The first five atom37 places (N, CA, C, CB, O) and aatype in JSON, in Angstrom:
{
  "aatype": [12, 16, 16, 15, 5, 9, 19, 1, 13, 16, 0, 7, 1, 6, 7, 16, 10, 0, 18, 18, 0, 0, 10, 0, 6, 9, 13, 16, 1, 1, 7, 0, 14, 12, 0, 0, 0, 13, 6, 0, 19, 19, 0, 1, 12, 8, 0, 10, 0, 7, 6, 16, 19, 1, 1, 14, 10, 7, 15, 0, 15, 14, 19, 14, 0],
  "atom_mask": [
    [1, 1, 1, 1, 1],
    [1, 1, 1, 1, 1],
    [1, 1, 1, 1, 1],
    [1, 1, 1, 1, 1],
    [1, 1, 1, 1, 1],
    [1, 1, 1, 1, 1],
    [1, 1, 1, 1, 1],
    [1, 1, 1, 1, 1],
    [1, 1, 1, 1, 1],
    [1, 1, 1, 1, 1],
    [1, 1, 1, 1, 1],
    [1, 1, 1, 0, 1],
    [1, 1, 1, 1, 1],
    [1, 1, 1, 1, 1],
    [1, 1, 1, 0, 1],
    [1, 1, 1, 1, 1],
    [1, 1, 1, 1, 1],
    [1, 1, 1, 1, 1],
    [1, 1, 1, 1, 1],
    [1, 1, 1, 1, 1],
    [1, 1, 1, 1, 1],
    [1, 1, 1, 1, 1],
    [1, 1, 1, 1, 1],
    [1, 1, 1, 1, 1],
    [1, 1, 1, 1, 1],
    [1, 1, 1, 1, 1],
    [1, 1, 1, 1, 1],
    [1, 1, 1, 1, 1],
    [1, 1, 1, 1, 1],
    [1, 1, 1, 1, 1],
    [1, 1, 1, 0, 1],
    [1, 1, 1, 1, 1],
    [1, 1, 1, 1, 1],
    [1, 1, 1, 1, 1],
    [1, 1, 1, 1, 1],
    [1, 1, 1, 1, 1],
    [1, 1, 1, 1, 1],
    [1, 1, 1, 1, 1],
    [1, 1, 1, 1, 1],
    [1, 1, 1, 1, 1],
    [1, 1, 1, 1, 1],
    [1, 1, 1, 1, 1],
    [1, 1, 1, 1, 1],
    [1, 1, 1, 1, 1],
    [1, 1, 1, 1, 1],
    [1, 1, 1, 1, 1],
    [1, 1, 1, 1, 1],
    [1, 1, 1, 1, 1],
    [1, 1, 1, 1, 1],
    [1, 1, 1, 0, 1],
    [1, 1, 1, 1, 1],
    [1, 1, 1, 1, 1],
    [1, 1, 1, 1, 1],
    [1, 1, 1, 1, 1],
    [1, 1, 1, 1, 1],
    [1, 1, 1, 1, 1],
    [1, 1, 1, 1, 1],
    [1, 1, 1, 0, 1],
    [1, 1, 1, 1, 1],
    [1, 1, 1, 1, 1],
    [1, 1, 1, 1, 1],
    [1, 1, 1, 1, 1],
    [1, 1, 1, 1, 1],
    [1, 1, 1, 1, 1],
    [1, 1, 1, 1, 1]
  ],
  "atom_positions": [
    [[-11.24, -25.87, -7.1], [-9.92, -25.23, -7.56], [-9.25, -26.32, -6.78], [-9.52, -23.49, -7.14], [-9.24, -26.67, -5.6]],
    [[-8.67, -26.77, -7.96], [-7.08, -28.28, -7.65], [-6.12, -27.47, -6.96], [-5.94, -29.1, -9.43], [-6.1, -26.25, -6.82]],
    [[-5.16, -28.55, -6.47], [-4.0, -27.71, -5.92], [-2.73, -27.38, -7.38], [-3.21, -28.79, -4.41], [-1.89, -26.52, -7.12]],
    [[-2.64, -27.94, -8.56], [-2.5, -27.71, -9.23], [-2.4, -26.3, -10.12], [-2.9, -28.37, -9.23], [-1.58, -25.82, -10.9]],
    [[-4.12, -25.78, -9.39], [-4.12, -24.48, -10.08], [-3.45, -23.08, -9.01], [-5.86, -24.23, -10.55], [-3.18, -21.93, -9.34]],
    [[-3.34, -23.76, -7.69], [-2.5, -22.33, -7.03], [-1.29, -22.78, -6.97], [-2.9, -21.71, -5.47], [-0.75, -23.88, -7.09]],
    [[-0.9, -21.51, -6.72], [0.32, -20.74, -7.31], [1.15, -20.29, -5.91], [-0.22, -19.27, -8.35], [1.1, -19.16, -5.44]],
    [[1.82, -21.27, -5.4], [2.75, -20.73, -4.37], [3.92, -19.52, -4.31], [3.36, -21.76, -4.09], [4.89, -19.35, -5.05]],
    [[3.42, -18.73, -3.1], [4.16, -17.55, -2.97], [5.85, -17.94, -2.19], [3.09, -16.46, -1.98], [6.33, -17.7, -1.08]],
    [[6.27, -18.49, -3.19], [7.89, -18.96, -2.07], [8.76, -18.31, -2.02], [8.78, -20.09, -2.31], [9.86, -18.74, -2.39]],
    [[8.58, -16.93, -1.51], [10.21, -15.89, -1.39], [10.67, -16.01, -0.34], [10.24, -14.26, -1.5], [11.9, -15.93, -0.22]],
    [[9.55, -16.34, 1.21], [10.34, -16.44, 1.88], [10.0, -15.55, 2.6], [0.0, 0.0, 0.0], [9.2, -14.74, 2.15]],
    [[10.58, -15.37, 4.26], [10.27, -13.87, 5.19], [10.46, -12.65, 4.52], [11.24, -13.66, 6.48], [9.62, -11.81, 4.2]],
    [[11.62, -12.67, 4.35], [12.22, -11.29, 3.64], [11.1, -11.2, 2.55], [14.01, -11.41, 2.9], [10.0, -10.71, 2.83]],
    [[11.34, -11.6, 1.5], [10.74, -11.89, 0.07], [8.91, -11.31, 0.2], [0.0, 0.0, 0.0], [8.39, -10.3, -0.29]],
    [[8.35, -12.29, 0.97], [6.85, -11.19, 0.96], [7.16, -10.22, 1.83], [5.27, -11.86, 1.53], [6.31, -9.34, 1.67]],
    [[7.86, -9.93, 2.6], [7.72, -8.19, 3.45], [8.41, -7.38, 2.47], [8.66, -7.91, 5.22], [8.37, -6.15, 2.5]],
    [[8.76, -7.76, 1.98], [9.43, -6.6, 0.41], [8.45, -6.75, -0.64], [11.2, -7.17, -0.51], [8.44, -5.93, -1.56]],
    [[7.64, -7.72, -0.62], [6.15, -7.56, -1.7], [5.58, -7.0, -0.87], [5.18, -8.85, -2.34], [5.78, -5.79, -0.81]],
    [[4.76, -7.54, 0.0], [3.77, -6.42, 0.53], [4.49, -4.92, 0.77], [3.13, -6.96, 2.02], [3.82, -3.89, 0.7]],
    [[5.64, -4.92, 1.01], [5.89, -3.21, 0.72], [6.13, -2.93, -0.52], [7.08, -2.53, 1.43], [6.16, -1.71, -0.74]],
    [[6.25, -3.36, -1.09], [6.24, -2.87, -2.85], [4.39, -2.34, -3.28], [6.82, -4.77, -4.14], [3.83, -1.51, -4.0]],
    [[4.06, -3.34, -2.41], [2.19, -2.97, -2.78], [2.11, -1.68, -2.33], [0.8, -3.94, -1.85], [1.67, -0.88, -3.15]],
    [[2.55, -1.1, -0.78], [2.12, -0.52, -0.44], [2.78, 0.64, -0.94], [1.91, -0.82, 0.54], [2.39, 1.77, -0.68]],
    [[3.43, 0.48, -1.4], [4.22, 2.08, -2.09], [3.71, 2.34, -3.3], [5.96, 2.09, -2.43], [3.28, 3.47, -3.56]],
    [[3.7, 1.19, -4.3], [2.63, 1.82, -5.07], [1.26, 2.3, -5.09], [2.55, 1.33, -5.69], [0.83, 3.26, -5.74]],
    [[0.65, 1.54, -4.34], [-1.03, 1.99, -3.66], [-0.45, 3.43, -3.42], [-1.79, 1.01, -1.84], [-0.89, 4.35, -4.12]],
    [[0.79, 3.74, -2.2], [0.44, 5.03, -2.54], [1.32, 6.08, -3.36], [0.18, 5.53, -1.41], [1.36, 7.29, -3.6]],
    [[1.78, 5.26, -3.57], [2.32, 6.54, -5.09], [0.68, 6.88, -6.35], [4.14, 5.23, -6.6], [0.44, 7.79, -7.14]],
    [[-0.07, 5.63, -5.94], [-1.19, 6.28, -7.42], [-2.45, 6.55, -6.76], [-1.62, 5.0, -8.93], [-3.53, 6.55, -7.35]],
    [[-2.25, 6.83, -5.15], [-3.39, 7.65, -4.52], [-4.32, 6.78, -4.29], [0.0, 0.0, 0.0], [-5.38, 7.33, -3.98]],
    [[-4.38, 5.25, -4.31], [-5.15, 4.51, -4.3], [-6.66, 4.43, -2.84], [-4.15, 3.49, -4.46], [-6.35, 3.81, -1.82]],
    [[-7.66, 4.86, -2.87], [-8.17, 4.9, -1.82], [-7.64, 4.03, -0.5], [-9.31, 4.68, -2.19], [-7.53, 4.52, 0.63]],
    [[-7.4, 3.01, -0.76], [-6.99, 1.77, 0.23], [-5.43, 2.03, 0.32], [-7.39, 0.03, -0.45], [-4.7, 1.04, 0.26]],
    [[-5.0, 2.98, 0.43], [-3.39, 3.37, 0.62], [-2.86, 2.81, 1.89], [-3.12, 5.02, 0.69], [-2.07, 1.93, 2.23]],
    [[-3.58, 3.64, 2.41], [-3.2, 4.38, 3.74], [-3.35, 2.9, 4.96], [-4.57, 5.96, 4.09], [-2.55, 2.62, 5.86]],
    [[-4.82, 2.09, 4.53], [-4.94, 1.01, 5.11], [-3.79, 0.09, 5.37], [-5.77, 0.5, 4.5], [-3.06, -0.02, 6.35]],
    [[-3.85, -0.75, 3.82], [-2.52, -1.45, 3.62], [-1.65, -1.35, 4.01], [-2.08, -1.49, 2.87], [-1.05, -2.35, 4.4]],
    [[-1.03, 0.08, 4.14], [0.28, 0.37, 4.88], [0.28, 0.64, 6.11], [0.93, 1.32, 4.43], [1.29, 1.2, 6.53]],
    [[-0.56, 0.42, 6.83], [-0.73, 0.12, 8.27], [-0.74, -1.39, 8.3], [-2.07, 0.77, 8.92], [-0.22, -1.96, 9.26]],
    [[-1.23, -1.97, 7.46], [-1.02, -3.75, 7.34], [0.16, -4.01, 6.96], [-1.93, -4.59, 6.29], [0.41, -5.18, 6.67]],
    [[0.7, -3.49, 6.9], [2.27, -3.81, 6.44], [3.1, -3.46, 6.75], [2.68, -3.67, 5.54], [4.22, -3.81, 6.37]],
    [[2.77, -2.42, 7.77], [3.71, -1.89, 9.05], [3.68, -2.61, 9.8], [3.48, -0.76, 9.75], [4.8, -2.98, 10.17]],
    [[2.67, -3.16, 10.4], [1.89, -4.31, 11.57], [2.31, -5.7, 11.0], [-0.11, -4.23, 11.63], [2.1, -6.7, 11.69]],
    [[2.77, -5.79, 10.02], [3.74, -7.24, 9.37], [4.91, -6.75, 9.47], [3.56, -7.83, 7.68], [5.35, -7.73, 10.07]],
    [[5.72, -6.12, 9.4], [7.5, -5.66, 9.85], [7.19, -6.05, 11.26], [8.19, -3.65, 9.65], [7.52, -7.07, 11.86]],
    [[6.43, -4.92, 11.74], [6.9, -5.29, 13.52], [6.81, -6.64, 14.09], [5.95, -4.51, 14.62], [7.61, -7.32, 14.72]],
    [[5.21, -6.89, 13.55], [5.38, -8.66, 13.81], [6.44, -9.67, 13.95], [4.91, -9.27, 12.89], [6.74, -10.47, 14.83]],
    [[7.09, -9.23, 12.35], [8.48, -10.03, 12.0], [9.73, -9.28, 12.99], [8.91, -9.83, 10.09], [10.91, -9.63, 12.94]],
    [[9.4, -8.61, 13.54], [10.57, -7.94, 14.08], [11.46, -7.0, 13.22], [0.0, 0.0, 0.0], [12.26, -6.21, 13.72]],
    [[11.31, -7.11, 12.27], [11.65, -5.95, 11.33], [11.57, -4.27, 11.25], [11.02, -6.27, 10.46], [10.47, -3.77, 11.03]],
    [[12.59, -3.53, 11.41], [12.72, -2.23, 11.68], [12.69, -1.64, 10.56], [13.75, -1.89, 12.38], [12.26, -0.48, 10.53]],
    [[13.16, -2.33, 9.26], [13.96, -1.19, 7.98], [12.65, -2.26, 7.04], [16.55, -1.37, 7.4], [11.99, -3.22, 7.44]],
    [[12.7, -1.64, 5.8], [11.87, -2.49, 4.75], [12.92, -2.65, 3.95], [10.52, -1.85, 3.99], [13.61, -1.66, 3.72]],
    [[13.26, -3.92, 3.35], [13.91, -3.94, 1.75], [13.35, -4.19, 0.43], [14.8, -4.83, 1.65], [12.42, -4.94, 0.13]],
    [[14.09, -3.4, -0.34], [13.54, -3.49, -1.66], [13.11, -4.79, -1.87], [14.45, -3.11, -2.68], [13.43, -5.7, -1.12]],
    [[12.11, -5.0, -3.24], [12.55, -6.29, -3.81], [13.81, -6.67, -4.37], [11.82, -6.54, -4.69], [14.61, -5.79, -4.69]],
    [[14.04, -7.7, -4.49], [15.46, -7.81, -5.37], [16.61, -7.34, -4.59], [0.0, 0.0, 0.0], [17.69, -7.3, -5.18]],
    [[16.55, -6.93, -3.2], [17.97, -6.48, -2.78], [18.27, -6.32, -1.48], [18.32, -5.3, -3.29], [17.36, -6.33, -0.65]],
    [[19.42, -6.17, -1.14], [20.0, -7.07, 0.53], [19.89, -5.38, 0.96], [22.26, -8.24, 0.73], [20.03, -5.21, 2.17]],
    [[19.68, -4.26, 0.27], [19.65, -3.15, 1.63], [18.45, -2.86, 1.85], [20.36, -1.72, 1.51], [17.38, -3.08, 1.27]],
    [[18.71, -2.4, 2.64], [17.11, -1.43, 3.24], [16.9, -0.56, 3.41], [16.52, -1.43, 4.2], [17.8, 0.25, 3.62]],
    [[15.52, -0.17, 3.4], [15.37, 1.18, 3.62], [14.19, 1.54, 4.6], [15.2, 1.82, 2.32], [13.09, 1.0, 4.68]],
    [[14.83, 2.82, 5.49], [13.82, 2.91, 5.98], [12.31, 2.52, 6.4], [13.93, 3.36, 5.72], [11.69, 2.13, 5.41]],
    [[11.78, 2.51, 7.2], [10.09, 1.62, 7.14], [9.16, 2.96, 7.5], [9.79, 0.02, 8.71], [7.93, 2.85, 7.58]]
  ]
}
């Protein structure tokens, strides 16, 4: 794989947290077998980042974690 084949995720800290929170929500809604484990990881990511609320993608409005 070359550097030109790698796509960078450049959404920053808040965007990255929102992206993974959105994935966790989708996995949970769809009943994915790994949804609970993924949700736990996302919750840990938010805790390590010092975030007590989750912000939806593309929004400055927080939603409770």
